[in-house]
N, C-alpha and C positions, 0 to 999 in steps of 0.2 A: 389168281385170287389165293388167300392164305390158307393155310392148314392148320388147324386147331387141335390140340390134344387135351383131351379131358380125362384124367385119370378116376375111377370109381372103386369103390369097395365092392364085392358080390352081391351085398343087399343093402337095403334101409338108407341109400342116399336121398334126400330131398328131391322129390320129384319135379318140383318148380324150378329149383337152383340149376338143374340139369336141364330139363326141356325148353325151357322159356331160351335161355341163349343158345340154344341147340338150332331152335326155330329163327331166332333172329339173325344167328349168323349163315344156316343155309340159303335161307329167304335171300338173302345178300350176295349170295353165289360162293361163300367160303365152304370148305371142305372141314369136317368135324370127325376126328378120330376118338376112339376110347382104348381103355388101359384097365385089366382088372389083373390080381395079384397071379392068377393062373391061367389067365385068358379064357376065362367062364363069362356066358352074357349074364351082365349083373340085372338084379332087380330093384326097384324103388320100396321106398319105405308103406307097404300097404295100408297101412292106418291113412298115411296123408291122401290116398286116393276114396276110401271108404268114409271121412272122419273120425279124426281123433278121438272126439268124445261127445256122444247126443249127436253125432253128424257134423259136429263143428271143427274146427280150427285145422282143416285140413287144405289141401291145395283147391285154387279157384278152378272153375271149370275150362276155362280156355288152357289153362297151366294142365290139365289133367287130357284135354283132348290133342294137345302137344306131345305129350308123355304116350298116349297110345300111338301117335304117328312116328314116335321118335324108336319106339319097341320093334317097329316094322322094317327099320333102315339096316341095311346089310351092315355098315358099319359099327351099330350099335351089339348086333347080335355075333359079331366076330371082334371081339376086340383083343389087341396084344398084351403079353404079360407085360408087370410093372420092369421085369428084367431086360426086356428087349428093348425098351423106350431109349430112343437117339433124339436129343437134345435137336442134333442136326437138321433132323426131317420134319421140324414143324415151325412155324413162325410165330405160335403164341400157343400160353398156357393157360388153362383156365380149371381151377380148383374148387367144385362147389361143396356143399355142406350136407348137414343131415346130423341129427343127434341120438338115433334111434341104436342098440347094440351092436348090430350089423357094421356099424360106422369104424369101430375101434381097430378092424383089420387094415381098412386105408389110411386112419389118422396116427397109428402107431406103428406102420411098416419103415422100416429102416432102410431097404431097399428103394421105396418110392422116395424118401426123403434125400437120398443120396441123389436120385434121379433128378430130383428140383432144385437141390442146390446147385448141379451141375447146370440145369437149364437157367436158372438166375444168372449165372455168370456170364450167360451170352448177352445179355443186355436187351432180350426181346420181350415183348409183351406178356405179362403176366394178371391174371386176374382172380381175387378170390371172393368168397363170399362166406358168410357165418362159421361152422367149424373147419371151412377149408381153407383158413386164415392161421389153422393151428397147425398144416402141414407146413407153412411156411416158417412159421414160428418154431418147430422143431426140427427143420431143416438147416445143417449148418456149413457155415462155409470152409471148406479144408485148410485154408490160411491161417484163418483166426481161431476156429472152433465156436465162433459166435453164431446165433442165429441170423440166417439171410435179413431178418427184419430188424436189425438191431441198429441200424440208423433211419429206419423209414418212418415214413407217416402210414397207419393206418387205422382200419376200424374192424371189429367182428361183431359175431354174436353180443349183445350188451349183457353185463350180469341183469340189470332189471328186465329184461326179455324173459332170459333162460330162469330166471328164481320165479318171475309170476306165471310162465308156464307150468313149472314145477307143482307150485304152490296150488293150483286151480285143477290139477290132472291127479295128483299123487295115490290121492286116495283110491282112484280106480285102477291108476296104470304103474302106480310104484314110481321107480326112478327112470321112465322112459325120457322124460326131456332132463335128467343129468347124466350126461354119455360119461361124465368122469366126477371125481370128487369136487376138485378142483372145478371154477368156472372158467368159462373160455375167455371171457376178459381178465382175468385174471394172471392166466396162463402166459396170453399173449402179452399184457402191459411188464411182466415179468421178462420176457425178452428183448424188450426196448433198454437204449440206452438211458432215455430221458422220457417215460411213459407220460410224465405232464405235458409236455409238449406234442408228443408224438402220435400219442393215440387220441381218436376223435370219437366220443359215444353216438353222436347225433342226437336227433329230437326225443324228447320224451315222449313216443306214441307207440299205441298197440293195436291201433285200427288202421290207420291211412297206407295203402300200398299203390306202389306204382304201378303204371298200365303199359300196354302197348303206345297208347298216344296219350300219356298224360304223367309227366316225371314229378308232380309238386310235391306227391308224398313220399316219395324214395331220395335216399340218401348214400352217397358214394364219398371214398376218399380217395384223392388221386395224388400221386407222386411220382412223377416221371411216366416210366413205363407202367408202372404198377397202378390198378385199380381194385378198390376194398369193398364190399357192401357185408352188410348186417345180418339179413334173413332175406326170405321170399320175397319181400316187400319191394326189394332193390334189384331183383331178378334183372327186368327190361332193361332198368337205366344201367347197371353193370355191364351188360351186352353192347349196348350203344356204348358207351365208352371205351371198350375194349376194341369194337369196332374201328373206332375213329382211330385207334394208335397201329392198325394193321397195316 
């Protein structure tokens, strides 16, 4: 079976975008390993476990149960350092997202971006979801200096989702939903050679989510060995499409 690497920040990652793929991959017999900047055991965004505002906008009960199981696994408790990532040791790479402030450690890490660029050159399967697509957008091909996504079809967290979540919660949580001044979609589109053709936003919906048994409301973009998703509602389908490439 395959071995999949999942880099994470020390804290604030999206619990659904990590725990759902982990559960589906390990249930199928694959091995999932983790990496953080200094090999510290990571922690997910706590508001997604308790409810972002008035108990709403958090992770679904199944994802929270998966996360509880994940945190007890040896692989999660003992990640390696970003610096120790060896692309040859893994069969696939998964880049989850999250929007809370702690995500910047992961999204802005030049060391991680260098490792991701090395992994991309291997032509092994890569999956990214939500803000995780930013890691790829910021990872540069050492030969061209361009983003590894420059010629690739992709999606990411759409601007309408990021903006709506911010407007609904800013009165209480400030910039919790605005990781950076620029919207994720704008930065990703800015790294594409032809964003009009390469970027796919997906349906205008804020309600429907995919599940373990129903993918009707999920949306992913596939381009060869690469799969991308928009938000936690796409996590199940993203994991299934990644597994199909292993």
